C-alpha positions in Angstrom: 102.4 -133.0 104.4 105.1 -131.2 102.4 105.2 -131.3 98.7 108.1 -130.8 96.3 106.2 -128.2 94.3 103.0 -126.4 95.3 99.5 -127.2 94.2 96.5 -124.9 94.2 95.9 -125.4 97.9 99.5 -125.2 99.2 101.6 -122.1 99.9 105.1 -122.2 98.2 106.7 -121.6 101.6 105.4 -125.0 102.7 107.1 -127.0 99.9 110.6 -128.3 99.6 111.1 -126.1 96.6 110.1 -123.0 98.7 112.4 -124.0 101.5 115.1 -124.6 99.0 114.9 -120.9 98.1 115.8 -120.0 101.7 118.7 -122.4 101.6 120.1 -120.9 98.3 119.6 -117.4 99.6 121.6 -118.1 102.8 124.3 -119.9 100.8 124.8 -117.0 98.5 126.7 -115.3 101.3 129.2 -118.1 101.9 129.5 -121.8 102.8 128.3 -123.2 106.1 128.2 -126.5 107.9 124.9 -128.3 107.9 124.1 -127.1 111.5 125.2 -123.5 110.7 123.2 -123.5 107.5 120.1 -124.9 109.3 120.3 -122.2 112.0 120.5 -119.4 109.5 117.8 -120.8 107.3 115.6 -121.4 110.3 116.0 -117.8 111.5 115.3 -116.5 108.0 112.3 -118.8 107.6 111.0 -117.8 111.1 111.2 -114.1 110.3 109.5 -114.6 106.9 106.6 -116.8 108.2 105.4 -115.0 111.3 107.3 -117.0 113.9 106.9 -120.5 112.4 110.0 -122.6 112.9 111.4 -125.0 110.3 111.8 -128.7 111.3 115.3 -130.0 110.9 114.0 -133.0 108.9 112.3 -130.7 106.4 115.5 -128.7 106.0 117.5 -131.9 105.3 115.0 -133.1 102.7 115.2 -129.7 101.0 119.0 -129.9 101.0 118.9 -133.4 99.5 116.4 -132.1 96.9 118.8 -129.3 95.9 121.8 -131.7 95.9 119.8 -134.1 93.6 119.2 -131.2 91.3 123.0 -130.5 91.3 122.5 -127.0 92.8 124.6 -127.5 95.8 127.3 -129.8 97.1 129.1 -130.7 100.3 132.8 -130.1 100.3 135.6 -132.0 102.1 135.2 -129.8 105.2 131.5 -130.9 105.5 130.3 -127.4 104.4 127.3 -126.9 102.2 128.1 -124.8 99.1 126.4 -123.6 96.0 127.8 -125.1 92.7 
């Protein structure tokens, strides 16, 4: 079960907040469509976590979490961008 923030027994990489870090780091370069962003975040997450892949649903919840915090937005082209 993923958590928004970690507790004492959970690694930060396994939380929506931790995955949000990967999303923000990828979006610092430029804006991407949701699919492009997921592919880049998944590759980054995979390399950082010994071959573990990120589920698309988990990625989307992390994006929604960041959107709710007003950290990113989706432009008229459908691209995810940092505010």
